[in-house]
C-alpha positions in Angstrom: 5.2 -3.4 21.3 8.2 -3.0 19.2 6.2 -1.5 16.3 4.5 1.0 18.7 7.8 2.1 20.1 9.4 2.4 16.7 6.4 4.4 15.5 6.7 6.7 18.6 10.3 7.4 17.9 9.5 8.3 14.3 6.8 10.7 15.5 9.4 12.5 17.6 10.8 15.8 16.3 14.3 14.4 15.5 14.3 10.6 15.1 17.5 8.7 15.2 17.7 6.0 12.5 19.7 3.6 14.8 17.2 3.9 17.6 14.3 3.2 15.2 16.1 0.2 13.7 16.9 -1.1 17.2 13.3 -1.1 18.2 12.2 -2.9 15.1 14.9 -5.5 15.6 13.4 -6.4 19.0 10.6 -8.4 17.2 11.8 -11.1 14.8 8.5 -11.4 13.1 8.4 -7.6 12.6 11.9 -7.6 11.2 10.9 -10.3 8.7 7.8 -8.5 7.5 9.6 -5.1 7.4 12.4 -6.3 5.3 10.0 -8.2 2.9 8.0 -5.0 2.5 11.1 -2.9 1.9 12.1 -5.4 -0.7 8.7 -5.4 -2.4 8.9 -1.6 -2.9 12.0 -2.3 -4.9 10.5 -5.0 -7.0 11.8 -8.0 -5.1 15.2 -6.9 -4.1 16.3 -8.1 -0.6 17.4 -5.4 1.8 20.4 -6.5 3.8 19.5 -4.9 7.2 16.8 -3.0 9.0 19.2 -0.1 9.6 20.0 0.4 5.9 16.3 0.0 5.0 15.3 2.8 7.4 17.9 5.1 5.8 16.9 4.2 2.3 13.1 4.5 2.9 13.3 7.7 5.0 11.3 8.4 8.1 7.8 8.9 6.7 7.9 5.8 4.5 9.5 3.8 7.4 6.5 4.8 9.5 4.1 3.6 6.8 5.9 0.3 6.3 5.8 -0.4 10.0 2.1 0.2 9.9 1.7 -2.1 7.0 3.9 -4.8 8.6 1.8 -4.7 11.7 -1.6 -4.7 9.8 -0.8 -7.5 7.4 -1.5 -10.4 9.8 -5.0 -9.0 10.4 -5.6 -9.0 6.6 -5.1 -12.7 6.3 -3.5 -14.7 3.6 -6.2 -14.9 0.9 -4.3 -15.3 -2.4 -6.9 -13.5 -4.5 -6.9 -10.5 -2.2 -3.1 -10.1 -2.1 -2.7 -10.7 -5.8 -5.0 -7.9 -6.6 -3.6 -5.6 -3.9 -0.1 -6.1 -5.2 -1.0 -5.6 -8.8 -2.7 -2.3 -7.8 0.2 -1.3 -5.6 2.9 -1.9 -8.3 0.7 -0.3 -11.0 0.2 2.8 -8.7 3.9 3.1 -8.1 4.7 2.7 -11.8 2.0 5.2 -12.8 3.4 7.8 -10.3 6.8 7.3 -11.8 5.7 7.5 -15.4 3.4 10.4 -14.9 5.6 12.3 -12.4 2.5 12.9 -10.2 4.0 12.1 -6.8 6.2 9.8 -4.8 6.0 6.2 -6.1 6.4 4.6 -2.7 3.5 6.6 -1.2 1.3 5.5 -4.1 2.4 1.9 -3.6 1.1 1.9 0.0 -2.2 3.5 -1.0 -2.6 0.9 -3.8 -1.7 -2.0 -1.5 -4.4 -1.1 1.1 -7.1 0.3 -1.2 -9.4 -2.8 -0.5 -8.2 -3.5 3.1 -11.8 -3.1 4.3 -13.0 -6.3 2.7 -10.9 -8.8 4.7 -11.2 -6.6 7.8 -15.0 -6.6 7.6 -15.1 -10.3 6.9 -12.8 -11.2 9.8 -13.8 -8.7 12.5 -17.1 -7.2 11.6 -19.3 -9.7 9.8 -22.8 -8.5 9.3 -21.9 -4.9 10.1 -24.1 -2.2 8.7 -21.1 -0.2 7.4 -19.7 -0.9 3.9 -16.3 -2.6 3.9 -14.8 0.5 2.3 -15.9 2.6 5.3 -14.5 0.0 7.7 -11.2 0.0 5.9 -10.9 3.8 5.9 -11.8 4.0 9.5 -9.2 1.4 10.5 -6.5 3.0 8.5 -7.3 6.4 10.1 -7.1 4.8 13.6 -3.8 3.2 12.7 -2.5 6.7 11.8 -1.9 6.1 8.1 -1.9 9.3 6.0 -5.2 10.8 5.0 -4.5 9.9 1.4 -4.1 6.2 2.2 -7.4 6.2 4.2 -9.1 8.0 1.3 -7.9 5.3 -1.1 -9.8 2.7 0.9 -13.0 4.7 0.4 -13.1 5.2 -3.4 -16.3 6.5 -5.1 -18.1 3.9 -7.2 -17.8 3.9 -11.0 -17.8 5.7 -13.3 -14.6 7.6 -13.9 -16.5 10.9 -13.5 -17.3 10.1 -9.9 -13.6 9.7 -9.1 -12.7 12.9 -11.0 -15.5 14.9 -9.2 -14.7 13.6 -5.7 -11.6 15.8 -5.4 -9.7 12.9 -3.8 -6.0 13.0 -2.9 -3.9 12.0 -5.9 -2.8 8.7 -4.3 -6.5 7.8 -3.9 -7.3 8.7 -7.5 -4.3 6.6 -8.8 -5.3 3.6 -6.6 -8.8 3.7 -7.9 -7.7 3.9 -11.5 -5.0 1.2 -11.1 -7.5 -1.0 -9.4 -9.5 -1.0 -12.7 -6.5 -1.0 -14.9 -5.1 -4.3 -13.6 -8.6 -5.8 -13.9 -8.5 -5.1 -17.6 -10.9 -2.2 -17.4 -8.6 0.3 -18.9 -10.4 2.6 -21.3 -11.0 6.0 -19.8 -9.1 5.1 -16.6 -5.8 5.3 -18.6 -6.6 9.0 -19.3 -7.4 9.6 -15.6 -3.9 8.2 -14.8 -2.3 10.4 -17.4 -1.2 7.3 -19.3 -1.4 6.6 -23.0 -3.1 3.3 -24.0 0.3 1.8 -24.7 1.7 3.0 -21.3 -1.3 1.6 -19.6 -0.7 -1.8 -21.1 3.0 -1.6 -20.1 2.1 -0.6 -16.6 -0.4 -3.5 -16.2 2.1 -6.0 -17.6 5.0 -4.8 -15.4 2.7 -4.8 -12.3 1.7 -8.4 -13.1 5.4 -9.4 -13.4 6.3 -7.7 -10.1 3.4 -9.3 -8.4 4.6 -12.8 -9.3 7.9 -11.9 -7.7 6.4 -10.7 -4.4 3.1 -12.6 -3.9 4.7 -15.6 -2.1 6.2 -13.3 0.5 2.9 -11.6 1.2 1.1 -14.9 1.6 3.7 -16.0 4.1 3.2 -12.8 6.1 -0.6 -13.0 6.3 
């Protein structure tokens, strides 16, 4: 209920940061997840309060973080899933910053949820005819995540050309490329991400470092 009310306030024409923070603070579990997520965006830094985090994140990103905070328990606490999700999220954020192709925080969310369909299908729709990617994209749309985040959950299959030809939102392209990059499948994916081979290695290494600093928090939230 607190998440829904906070989201409704953020959807209003002129949201008040203090009112949004007050709604989030009505739910202790939501507060914990919200602050951990806000900290993960800043590579492990601990925000001191919900109110300051709302101001620092801005209204659009606060809306997305509330959505992620509410969705996380439904994604479970599988370590392999979250380790890969976080590596991809951090790599996407770093790629956006290095290549100047968009807002790093928005790419972080798209990277984090790019394979959300797998745990959702396993837990809530076992044996469904739909592919996990379709289930993930559908759920993210229903939860009112931006279209680019839902598109990231429905990436085309390999090869690189398929991603280039699909005309996906940039966040979805970066999520698909970083998914392969952190799995040691660099090669042509580095070019798609506008990274040199050296930059691609540096992004993958830094994403791994940041994941080690944030994985424990995500396992606790699942």
